[in-house]
N, C-alpha and C positions, 0 to 999 in steps of 0.2 A: 259704671257703664252709662252712656248717654241715652236718654230716651228721645226719640225723634217722632214728631208728628208727621203723618202723611200729608203731602202737599196736594192741592187740587190740581187735577189734570184737565185740560180742555175746558169744557163748560161746566165742570162740577162746581157746585156751590153748596155742598152739603153742610159744611161746618160754618158756623157763624163767624164772620170776620175774615174769611179766607180769600175773598175777592179783593183784588188790588184796588186801592183807593185811586180815583181818577183826579187829575188836576184840572180845575176849571178856572176860567177867566174871572177875575175879581169884580169886573164891571157887569158883564152880561151873563155869565154862568155857563157858557159853552165849554165843552171838553177841549182842552188844549194839550199840546205835548210838553211844553216847557214855558217858563216865565210866569209872570203874574197877570198879564193881559194878552188877549188875542190880537192879531194884526189889525183886525177891523176896528177894535176899540181904540187902539193906539192912533190909527190914521184918520178915523172919522170924527166929525164934529158932533157935539152933544145934541144939536138940534136936528139931527137926521130924522126924516119921516119915512116910515116903512111903506113900500109899495105893496100891491096885491101879491099874496103868497109869501110875504116876508114877516119875520119876527125879529125885532132888534137888529135890523140891517142884514139879516141872512135869510136865504130861502128856507122854507120850513123843512125841507129834506136834509139840510145841513145839521139840524138839531137831533136827528135820530140817534147818533152815538151818545149824545148827552142824556136822552131819555133812557137808553139802555143802561148807561152807567148809573143813573138814579135808581132804576128798578133793581139793578144788581147790588146796589148799596142799601136796598130795602127802604129807600126814602120815597115812599109812594105818595106822600103829600106833595112834595116838590115835583115829582113826575106828573101827577095829576094836574097841578097848576100849569106847568109848561105845556102839557098836552092840550088843555083847553085853549091856550093861546095859539097852538099850532093848528087846531081844528078851525079856529076863526080865520087863520091865514089861508088855509087850503080852501075854505069856502069862498073867501074873497077872490082868490085866484080862479076858482071855478066860475064865478059870476062874471069876472072881467075878461079873463083870457079864454074862456070856453074850453077848458080842459077838464078831464075827469078828476074828481078829488082823490087824494091819496088816502086809501082806506086804512092804512097802517095806524094812523093817529086815532081813528075811531075805534079800531079793534083793541089797541092798547088801553084806551080809556074804558072800554067795555070789560076788559080783563081786570083792571083795577077795581071797577064797580063790583064784579063778581067776587073778587077776593074779599071785598068788604061786605058781601052778602046783599048788595043792592041790585037785584035782578031787574027791578023796574027801570033804573037808570040805564042798564045795559040794553034793554029793549028800546028805550028812547034814543039811545045812540045809534042803534041799528036803523031805526026809522029816519033819524037825521041824516045818516050816511046815504040811505036810499034816496031821500029827497034831494040831497046835494047831487047825487049821481044823475037823477032824473032831470034836474035843472040844467046840468051840463049837456045832456043829450038833446033837450029841447032847444037850448040856445045854439048848439052846433047845427041842428036841423034848420033852424030859422036863418042861420048865416048862409047855408047852402042854397037857399032860394034866391 
């Protein structure tokens, strides 16, 4: 008689190693569907400079599935490193484009800090997010004048 393990359904990640491994670009690390490199890395030159709100040539919101995949694979170190880069990108975008910052990156970093027991870092991230939000409202108010 064959013994079958139950497979995870939906967002269940109860058993270690049951989440599907994601395929990432070998150059930039973003989650891709197939191949070894993403379209951007194949087409872009190596001397590309990121604009405000970009990380490795992509808008910071395009990296959200990669962060989710890293957290799903329990690779919190890589997720934290990427999230710090995304926080920098969203803050630059806030300063130059006068748009509110994406709070998701700050919240994810705070979650990782709390998972590691570093409540002080989580508080600093909340303050940094609030300061970034305040700077965007100040700059948009000064533009309206």
